[in-house]
KOLKOL-888428 format. One record per residue (C-alpha): chain; residue in three letters; x, y, z. Coordinates in steps of 0.05 Angstrom, whole numbers. Layout:
BEGIN
A ala X Y Z .
...
//
This chain:
BEGIN
A met 268 477 169 .
A asn 192 484 195 .
A ser 190 482 268 .
A phe 129 465 314 .
A asn 95 510 364 .
A lys 90 452 412 .
A asp 142 405 451 .
A asp 181 373 388 .
A asn 199 319 434 .
A asn 119 299 440 .
A tyr 113 298 366 .
A phe 176 251 360 .
A ser 146 205 413 .
A ile 77 199 377 .
A leu 111 190 311 .
A ser 155 137 338 .
A lys 99 96 375 .
A ile 61 97 305 .
A ile 122 71 265 .
A his 138 22 320 .
A gln 66 -1 318 .
A arg 53 -6 245 .
A arg 41 -79 227 .
A ser 20 -118 162 .
A val -52 -147 172 .
A lys -70 -195 119 .
A pro -141 -185 89 .
A gly -162 -253 123 .
A leu -150 -222 191 .
A met -192 -167 178 .
A asn -263 -168 210 .
A gly -310 -135 155 .
A gly -315 -68 190 .
A gln -325 -10 144 .
A ile -280 51 147 .
A pro -311 118 130 .
A asp -294 145 64 .
A glu -274 207 96 .
A gln -217 177 138 .
A val -191 136 66 .
A asn -189 207 35 .
A glu -149 237 90 .
A leu -100 179 85 .
A leu -96 192 11 .
A his -78 268 24 .
A leu -20 244 70 .
A ala 6 207 15 .
A asp 6 271 -26 .
A trp 56 299 19 .
A ala 112 250 5 .
A pro 178 272 -21 .
A thr 183 280 -93 .
A his 238 301 -139 .
A gly 229 359 -184 .
A asn 151 355 -157 .
A thr 134 300 -206 .
A glu 85 274 -154 .
A pro 86 206 -189 .
A trp 37 172 -140 .
A arg -35 157 -173 .
A phe -86 114 -134 .
A ile -143 73 -149 .
A val -195 65 -94 .
A tyr -247 8 -89 .
A ala -296 18 -29 .
A his -342 -29 3 .
A asp -374 -77 -50 .
A ser -328 -51 -108 .
A ala -268 -81 -62 .
A lys -296 -147 -73 .
A glu -311 -142 -145 .
A phe -241 -121 -153 .
A ser -217 -183 -115 .
A arg -259 -224 -160 .
A gln -226 -189 -223 .
A his -157 -201 -199 .
A ala -168 -272 -188 .
A glu -195 -277 -259 .
A leu -132 -240 -285 .
A tyr -94 -296 -251 .
A lys -132 -355 -280 .
A asn -134 -322 -351 .
A asn -57 -309 -349 .
A thr -32 -372 -318 .
A leu -14 -437 -354 .
A pro -63 -495 -329 .
A glu -1 -531 -304 .
A lys 18 -477 -262 .
A phe -52 -455 -237 .
A leu -65 -457 -163 .
A thr -139 -468 -141 .
A asp -118 -446 -70 .
A lys -85 -380 -98 .
A tyr -145 -370 -143 .
A glu -193 -377 -79 .
A lys -148 -331 -37 .
A leu -147 -273 -84 .
A ile -221 -276 -86 .
A ser -230 -280 -11 .
A asn -183 -220 1 .
A gly -241 -174 -18 .
A asp -284 -207 34 .
A lys -266 -173 97 .
A ala -226 -113 74 .
A ser -261 -48 75 .
A his -220 -13 20 .
A ile -171 -30 -27 .
A ile -124 24 -59 .
A val -81 2 -118 .
A ala -21 46 -120 .
A ile 11 64 -182 .
A met 78 100 -203 .
A gln 57 140 -264 .
A arg 124 163 -300 .
A gly 124 238 -311 .
A asn 154 282 -367 .
A leu 216 302 -325 .
A ser 264 249 -358 .
A lys 324 279 -314 .
A val 291 247 -255 .
A pro 313 172 -255 .
A val 259 119 -252 .
A ile 287 93 -183 .
A glu 269 161 -151 .
A glu 197 159 -181 .
A ile 191 91 -153 .
A ala 219 112 -87 .
A ala 175 171 -83 .
A thr 114 126 -92 .
A ala 137 85 -40 .
A ala 141 137 13 .
A ala 70 156 -11 .
A val 44 90 8 .
A gln 85 91 73 .
A his 43 154 94 .
A ile -17 118 81 .
A leu 3 58 119 .
A leu 27 104 184 .
A gly -38 143 183 .
A ala -76 80 177 .
A thr -43 59 244 .
A ala -50 129 280 .
A leu -129 117 260 .
A gly -132 46 285 .
A ile -142 16 216 .
A ala -109 -46 197 .
A ser -71 -47 129 .
A met -31 -94 90 .
A trp 18 -72 27 .
A ser 12 -132 -17 .
A thr 52 -142 -80 .
A gly 28 -210 -92 .
A gly -15 -240 -141 .
A met -15 -204 -209 .
A thr 8 -139 -182 .
A his 71 -138 -226 .
A his 44 -174 -284 .
A lys 35 -142 -352 .
A ala -42 -163 -347 .
A met -50 -123 -287 .
A lys -18 -65 -323 .
A asp -61 -73 -383 .
A phe -120 -76 -336 .
A phe -113 -8 -312 .
A gln -94 17 -388 .
A leu -25 35 -357 .
A arg 36 57 -404 .
A glu 97 14 -406 .
A glu 134 66 -364 .
A asp 84 60 -303 .
A ile 88 10 -251 .
A val 30 -21 -205 .
A met 68 -15 -142 .
A gly 22 -52 -99 .
A ile -47 -65 -74 .
A ile -65 -34 -4 .
A tyr -114 -68 37 .
A leu -153 -32 90 .
A gly -197 -52 142 .
A tyr -207 -67 222 .
A ser -179 -125 256 .
A glu -177 -147 330 .
A lys -117 -186 319 .
A glu -54 -161 358 .
A leu 10 -177 321 .
A ser 81 -169 347 .
A gly 140 -151 302 .
A arg 212 -163 302 .
A arg 273 -143 263 .
A ala 319 -202 234 .
A thr 383 -163 234 .
A pro 410 -121 289 .
A met 419 -48 277 .
A thr 493 -50 297 .
A glu 501 -94 233 .
A lys 462 -41 186 .
A ile 497 27 209 .
A lys 567 51 198 .
A trp 585 117 232 .
A met 644 156 198 .
//
């Protein structure tokens, strides 16, 4: 296992602080500030170091920056409108999907692209892509960037998969909103750790 040249305890302390401070910040709580594209690219490079069985590296990312983030939000809302029965259509939801791009700087669509190594179970490819997304979220926290991993709207609908011309075996894992926010959010865990761990 690789070792650090510096004090390992210091690295752990920094990482622990970042993990504990990460919060999901809804796009509506972002302030419209623009993130440098270079920093978003750095986050994507962090994602590329997620664990992956067989080096399949199934994560793929589609990045909408600045004005194109607003356009994608409009397209997302139209997907919802065009693929929802009239009696189930909610105007508030439609308008919220549009407004999600108003204050976000960048929107990243995370996709699990199934590889040709069939011996790797699908669940492992999903887990690998989820780990890649978490790298983005933690990196964003370290840079003072607000983030939200959303699976709402049409994320898991066939219409979204068709929109991106994905194959049947590919999966849209979520929509990541990035921006800046002055909102301070607290966090909590609903279940005590003592109920989640069993030492043998």
